[in-house]
Z-matrix of the N, CA and C atoms (Angstrom, degrees):
N
C 1 1.481
C 2 1.525 1 110.22
N 3 1.260 2 116.46 1 151.97
C 4 1.420 3 123.72 2 179.67
C 5 1.545 4 112.19 3 -59.01
N 6 1.312 5 116.65 4 141.92
C 7 1.461 6 122.61 5 174.86
C 8 1.547 7 110.45 6 -108.05
N 9 1.306 8 114.21 7 19.98
C 10 1.467 9 120.39 8 -176.98
C 11 1.509 10 109.91 9 -57.81
N 12 1.332 11 117.86 10 135.71
C 13 1.459 12 124.13 11 -176.65
C 14 1.497 13 110.41 12 -101.35
N 15 1.340 14 118.03 13 87.68
C 16 1.435 15 120.13 14 -178.53
C 17 1.521 16 113.47 15 -68.12
N 18 1.327 17 116.05 16 -35.40
C 19 1.466 18 119.43 17 178.88
C 20 1.523 19 109.81 18 -62.32
N 21 1.318 20 117.08 19 -46.54
C 22 1.473 21 122.04 20 176.12
C 23 1.510 22 112.18 21 -60.35
N 24 1.368 23 115.58 22 -43.12
C 25 1.474 24 118.74 23 179.06
C 26 1.469 25 111.04 24 -61.30
N 27 1.332 26 118.97 25 -44.38
C 28 1.459 27 122.58 26 178.92
C 29 1.541 28 112.06 27 -61.68
N 30 1.354 29 116.27 28 -39.18
C 31 1.444 30 119.05 29 177.52
C 32 1.568 31 109.20 30 -65.56
N 33 1.345 32 116.54 31 -43.76
C 34 1.455 33 120.55 32 179.90
C 35 1.539 34 111.09 33 -60.96
N 36 1.356 35 114.67 34 -43.39
C 37 1.490 36 118.47 35 179.94
C 38 1.505 37 109.91 36 -61.20
N 39 1.328 38 117.28 37 -47.52
C 40 1.474 39 121.88 38 179.55
C 41 1.506 40 109.41 39 -59.14
N 42 1.334 41 120.03 40 -45.74
C 43 1.433 42 123.37 41 -179.38
C 44 1.546 43 113.17 42 -62.96
N 45 1.334 44 114.31 43 -42.35
C 46 1.450 45 118.62 44 -179.09
C 47 1.530 46 112.26 45 -71.12
N 48 1.330 47 115.13 46 -30.91
C 49 1.481 48 117.53 47 -179.75
C 50 1.518 49 114.30 48 -86.08
N 51 1.344 50 118.41 49 -10.97
C 52 1.470 51 119.42 50 -178.76
C 53 1.525 52 113.82 51 -55.54
N 54 1.363 53 117.70 52 -49.30
C 55 1.476 54 116.48 53 178.48
C 56 1.549 55 112.77 54 -64.55
N 57 1.335 56 115.50 55 -34.72
C 58 1.456 57 122.00 56 178.97
C 59 1.544 58 110.59 57 -64.01
N 60 1.329 59 114.75 58 -40.19
C 61 1.478 60 119.94 59 177.65
C 62 1.552 61 111.16 60 -62.30
N 63 1.343 62 114.72 61 -31.62
C 64 1.480 63 119.76 62 -179.21
C 65 1.529 64 109.74 63 -79.41
N 66 1.332 65 116.06 64 -46.54
C 67 1.476 66 118.61 65 -175.40
C 68 1.535 67 111.82 66 -74.79
N 69 1.329 68 118.19 67 -21.61
C 70 1.448 69 122.40 68 -177.99
C 71 1.537 70 107.32 69 -125.52
N 72 1.292 71 115.73 70 47.84
C 73 1.475 72 121.91 71 -172.02
C 74 1.518 73 114.12 72 -59.31
N 75 1.281 74 117.74 73 -42.81
C 76 1.490 75 120.94 74 -178.27
C 77 1.534 76 109.95 75 -64.39
N 78 1.305 77 116.73 76 -47.89
C 79 1.459 78 119.55 77 179.04
C 80 1.536 79 111.35 78 -62.79
N 81 1.331 80 116.51 79 -42.14
C 82 1.447 81 119.14 80 -178.73
C 83 1.513 82 112.55 81 -69.98
N 84 1.353 83 116.24 82 -32.99
C 85 1.482 84 119.50 83 171.78
C 86 1.508 85 110.43 84 -61.17
N 87 1.314 86 117.20 85 -41.40
C 88 1.417 87 122.19 86 -179.65
C 89 1.532 88 110.96 87 -65.00
N 90 1.311 89 117.53 88 -40.34
C 91 1.455 90 121.40 89 177.81
C 92 1.507 91 109.60 90 -65.63
N 93 1.338 92 117.79 91 -41.36
C 94 1.432 93 121.21 92 -179.85
C 95 1.534 94 110.78 93 -65.13
N 96 1.317 95 117.80 94 -39.49
C 97 1.462 96 121.83 95 177.78
C 98 1.507 97 109.58 96 -65.55
N 99 1.292 98 118.39 97 -40.78
C 100 1.454 99 122.89 98 177.71
C 101 1.540 100 109.31 99 -60.97
N 102 1.303 101 116.90 100 -48.12
C 103 1.487 102 121.89 101 179.76
C 104 1.523 103 110.47 102 -60.86
N 105 1.304 104 118.26 103 -47.32
C 106 1.465 105 120.78 104 -179.35
C 107 1.531 106 112.62 105 -64.20
N 108 1.323 107 117.73 106 -43.10
C 109 1.440 108 120.80 107 177.93
C 110 1.543 109 112.63 108 -67.08
N 111 1.310 110 115.94 109 -38.74
C 112 1.473 111 121.22 110 -178.74
C 113 1.520 112 111.34 111 -68.72
N 114 1.335 113 116.92 112 -34.37
C 115 1.454 114 120.17 113 -171.37
C 116 1.535 115 112.06 114 -97.90
N 117 1.330 116 117.42 115 1.01
C 118 1.472 117 121.19 116 -178.28
C 119 1.530 118 110.39 117 -71.82
N 120 1.332 119 114.15 118 155.29
C 121 1.479 120 120.09 119 174.64
C 122 1.524 121 109.19 120 -55.89
N 123 1.291 122 115.84 121 141.24
C 124 1.438 123 121.79 122 177.54
C 125 1.499 124 108.93 123 -165.66
N 126 1.320 125 118.16 124 -144.77
C 127 1.463 126 120.01 125 175.52
C 128 1.523 127 111.96 126 -58.43
N 129 1.322 128 112.90 127 -30.57
C 130 1.491 129 120.08 128 173.43
C 131 1.526 130 107.27 129 -108.88
N 132 1.302 131 116.53 130 133.48
C 133 1.485 132 119.30 131 -176.96
C 134 1.522 133 111.00 132 -67.93
N 135 1.332 134 115.05 133 155.64
C 136 1.471 135 119.01 134 177.89
C 137 1.527 136 111.45 135 -60.12
N 138 1.338 137 118.87 136 -35.74
C 139 1.481 138 121.24 137 177.01
C 140 1.524 139 111.14 138 -62.27
N 141 1.345 140 116.65 139 -43.06
C 142 1.444 141 119.21 140 179.97
C 143 1.556 142 111.65 141 -68.54
N 144 1.322 143 114.84 142 -32.57
C 145 1.466 144 118.11 143 176.69
C 146 1.521 145 109.38 144 -68.32
N 147 1.319 146 119.95 145 -35.18
C 148 1.474 147 121.21 146 175.69
C 149 1.496 148 110.13 147 -66.73
N 150 1.316 149 119.48 148 -38.34
C 151 1.463 150 121.57 149 176.65
C 152 1.522 151 109.30 150 -61.79
N 153 1.347 152 117.84 151 -40.64
C 154 1.465 153 119.95 152 179.37
C 155 1.555 154 109.61 153 -67.75
N 156 1.283 155 117.35 154 -42.89
C 157 1.480 156 120.78 155 -179.99
C 158 1.540 157 110.20 156 -62.95
N 159 1.290 158 115.67 157 -40.67
C 160 1.485 159 119.80 158 178.93
C 161 1.531 160 110.66 159 -67.80
N 162 1.320 161 116.71 160 -38.10
C 163 1.490 162 118.93 161 176.52
C 164 1.528 163 110.35 162 -61.37
N 165 1.310 164 116.40 163 -40.61
C 166 1.454 165 121.41 164 179.58
C 167 1.527 166 109.41 165 -66.76
N 168 1.335 167 116.75 166 -42.39
C 169 1.463 168 120.77 167 176.46
C 170 1.553 169 113.19 168 -58.50
N 171 1.331 170 114.14 169 -41.65
C 172 1.459 171 119.24 170 177.71
C 173 1.470 172 111.96 171 -66.00
N 174 1.354 173 117.20 172 -47.10
C 175 1.462 174 122.08 173 -178.37
C 176 1.522 175 113.01 174 -68.84
N 177 1.326 176 116.30 175 -24.63
C 178 1.477 177 120.60 176 178.83
C 179 1.527 178 112.62 177 -96.52
N 180 1.337 179 115.37 178 2.29
C 181 1.455 180 123.63 179 174.82
C 182 1.525 181 112.31 180 59.44
N 183 1.354 182 114.73 181 48.63
C 184 1.451 183 122.51 182 -177.62
C 185 1.512 184 111.56 183 -110.64
N 186 1.348 185 116.39 184 100.07
C 187 1.452 186 121.38 185 -176.51
C 188 1.547 187 111.66 186 -62.66
N 189 1.306 188 118.71 187 -36.56
C 190 1.418 189 122.39 188 178.66
C 191 1.549 190 110.67 189 -63.67
N 192 1.350 191 113.61 190 -45.16
C 193 1.494 192 118.50 191 177.18
C 194 1.497 193 110.77 192 -60.28
N 195 1.313 194 118.96 193 -40.69
C 196 1.455 195 122.53 194 178.40
C 197 1.550 196 108.54 195 -59.40
N 198 1.280 197 117.42 196 -49.20
C 199 1.466 198 118.96 197 -177.96
C 200 1.528 199 112.78 198 -61.94
N 201 1.314 200 117.23 199 -49.63
C 202 1.468 201 118.21 200 -177.85
C 203 1.498 202 113.25 201 -67.55
N 204 1.337 203 119.32 202 -36.23
C 205 1.442 204 121.06 203 -176.14
C 206 1.538 205 110.80 204 -82.37
N 207 1.348 206 120.24 205 -28.31
C 208 1.448 207 120.16 206 172.73
C 209 1.521 208 108.01 207 -64.77
N 210 1.313 209 118.05 208 -44.96
C 211 1.450 210 122.02 209 179.93
C 212 1.517 211 109.53 210 -58.64
N 213 1.309 212 118.10 211 -48.07
C 214 1.489 213 121.60 212 -177.35
C 215 1.535 214 108.65 213 -67.12
N 216 1.308 215 119.55 214 -39.44
C 217 1.476 216 122.21 215 178.88
C 218 1.505 217 110.75 216 -59.06
N 219 1.350 218 115.18 217 -46.80
C 220 1.428 219 118.97 218 178.82
C 221 1.518 220 112.80 219 -60.58
N 222 1.327 221 114.59 220 -45.06
C 223 1.485 222 121.62 221 -179.91
C 224 1.533 223 111.14 222 -59.28
N 225 1.329 224 117.25 223 -31.02
C 226 1.443 225 121.82 224 -178.64
C 227 1.510 226 112.86 225 -88.92
N 228 1.331 227 117.22 226 6.23
C 229 1.453 228 120.58 227 175.80
C 230 1.543 229 114.93 228 90.58
N 231 1.320 230 115.82 229 12.85
C 232 1.481 231 118.69 230 177.91
C 233 1.534 232 110.35 231 -62.21
N 234 1.273 233 116.14 232 155.64
C 235 1.470 234 121.60 233 -179.06
C 236 1.501 235 110.11 234 -114.30
N 237 1.306 236 115.54 235 160.13
C 238 1.468 237 120.42 236 176.94
C 239 1.539 238 108.07 237 -61.43
N 240 1.329 239 117.54 238 -39.14
C 241 1.497 240 119.80 239 -179.35
C 242 1.541 241 109.00 240 -58.38
N 243 1.362 242 117.27 241 -45.38
C 244 1.425 243 120.59 242 179.14
C 245 1.513 244 111.81 243 -63.28
N 246 1.360 245 116.98 244 -41.75
C 247 1.436 246 121.35 245 176.11
C 248 1.520 247 109.89 246 -58.89
N 249 1.311 248 119.15 247 -50.06
C 250 1.430 249 122.77 248 -176.84
C 251 1.544 250 111.44 249 -60.42
N 252 1.315 251 115.07 250 -43.44
C 253 1.487 252 117.61 251 -179.45
C 254 1.508 253 110.24 252 -64.76
N 255 1.332 254 116.89 253 -42.59
C 256 1.468 255 119.81 254 177.34
C 257 1.523 256 111.52 255 -60.25
N 258 1.352 257 114.79 256 -40.75
C 259 1.473 258 119.26 257 -179.58
C 260 1.510 259 113.37 258 -61.86
N 261 1.371 260 116.87 259 -33.51
C 262 1.480 261 117.40 260 174.61
C 263 1.498 262 113.12 261 -61.97
N 264 1.317 263 117.74 262 -35.51
C 265 1.456 264 122.53 263 178.68
C 266 1.569 265 107.91 264 -69.20
N 267 1.335 266 115.29 265 -44.31
C 268 1.478 267 119.18 266 -178.91
C 269 1.541 268 110.50 267 -62.57
N 270 1.343 269 116.63 268 -40.16
C 271 1.478 270 118.71 269 177.07
C 272 1.520 271 111.85 270 -69.86
N 273 1.265 272 115.54 271 -39.31
C 274 1.504 273 120.41 272 175.26
C 275 1.532 274 109.87 273 -54.22
N 276 1.332 275 116.66 274 -46.10
C 277 1.440 276 121.47 275 -176.52
C 278 1.504 277 113.21 276 -80.74
N 279 1.312 278 118.67 277 -28.59
C 280 1.455 279 122.07 278 -173.38
C 281 1.479 280 116.27 279 -111.26
N 282 1.332 281 119.28 280 -4.92
C 283 1.449 282 123.13 281 175.12
C 284 1.564 283 113.32 282 70.38
N 285 1.337 284 113.81 283 -157.76
C 286 1.468 285 122.05 284 -175.06
C 287 1.524 286 114.68 285 -54.36
N 288 1.308 287 117.48 286 -45.10
C 289 1.487 288 116.45 287 -179.99
C 290 1.536 289 111.77 288 -59.86
N 291 1.320 290 116.08 289 -36.44
C 292 1.501 291 118.88 290 179.29
C 293 1.505 292 109.62 291 -69.01
N 294 1.335 293 117.30 292 -31.71
C 295 1.467 294 120.15 293 177.74
C 296 1.536 295 109.75 294 -61.37
N 297 1.306 296 116.37 295 -39.45
C 298 1.486 297 119.17 296 -179.20
C 299 1.539 298 109.28 297 -66.50
N 300 1.308 299 118.44 298 -36.80
C 301 1.468 300 121.00 299 178.44
C 302 1.537 301 110.19 300 -78.70
N 303 1.324 302 118.03 301 -23.41
C 304 1.465 303 119.98 302 173.18
C 305 1.521 304 109.67 303 -63.52
N 306 1.316 305 115.02 304 -41.13
C 307 1.499 306 118.00 305 178.36
C 308 1.514 307 109.73 306 -63.31
N 309 1.334 308 116.90 307 -37.33
C 310 1.443 309 122.11 308 177.30
C 311 1.546 310 111.09 309 -63.64
N 312 1.329 311 115.60 310 -40.80
C 313 1.455 312 118.82 311 -179.03
C 314 1.536 313 110.87 312 -69.67
N 315 1.330 314 117.55 313 -35.40
C 316 1.462 315 121.80 314 177.12
C 317 1.537 316 110.74 315 -64.52
N 318 1.335 317 115.71 316 -41.32
C 319 1.450 318 120.44 317 -179.76
C 320 1.536 319 109.17 318 -67.85
N 321 1.315 320 117.82 319 -42.24
C 322 1.457 321 122.15 320 177.29
C 323 1.510 322 109.08 321 -58.01
N 324 1.330 323 117.09 322 -45.33
C 325 1.498 324 121.18 323 179.69
C 326 1.523 325 109.16 324 -58.31
N 327 1.329 326 117.15 325 -49.60
C 328 1.436 327 121.00 326 -175.98
C 329 1.567 328 110.48 327 -61.87
N 330 1.278 329 118.21 328 -42.12
C 331 1.438 330 122.81 329 -179.40
C 332 1.526 331 110.63 330 -67.20
N 333 1.342 332 115.86 331 -48.06
C 334 1.477 333 120.12 332 -175.47
C 335 1.522 334 113.49 333 -73.74
N 336 1.299 335 117.36 334 -23.62
C 337 1.473 336 121.04 335 -178.51
C 338 1.515 337 112.91 336 -101.67
N 339 1.336 338 114.31 337 -11.19
C 340 1.500 339 117.90 338 -177.45
C 341 1.514 340 111.57 339 76.20
N 342 1.317 341 116.79 340 14.69
C 343 1.494 342 122.36 341 -179.38
C 344 1.515 343 110.99 342 -78.46
N 345 1.313 344 115.39 343 158.70
C 346 1.460 345 120.49 344 177.57
C 347 1.524 346 110.36 345 -118.74
N 348 1.361 347 116.13 346 10.73
C 349 1.444 348 120.86 347 -178.91
C 350 1.437 349 114.75 348 70.36
């Protein structure tokens, strides 16, 4: 199984983007506002929006997206069963490469939630 360190990756991304957030503050504020508005409770729950975002991260092969959205999904009360069911759709739509990132998402879930599957 993968030994990918999503927590470390997320810390590295945040550290690398810190100067960019300062030098491009208006654009980054705009991105943050877009993220907050897009992920807010509405006709679709915030938890379901995180499942969608995570599915896109898996299908687009984005390890950073997987880390951040697994963390947010867990914080919103998502379950491993919901994660697994969403991953079947992501794999269906994205094929073999998405299956490899599905494994990464499952590992990130286990590490971030302290689960043993």
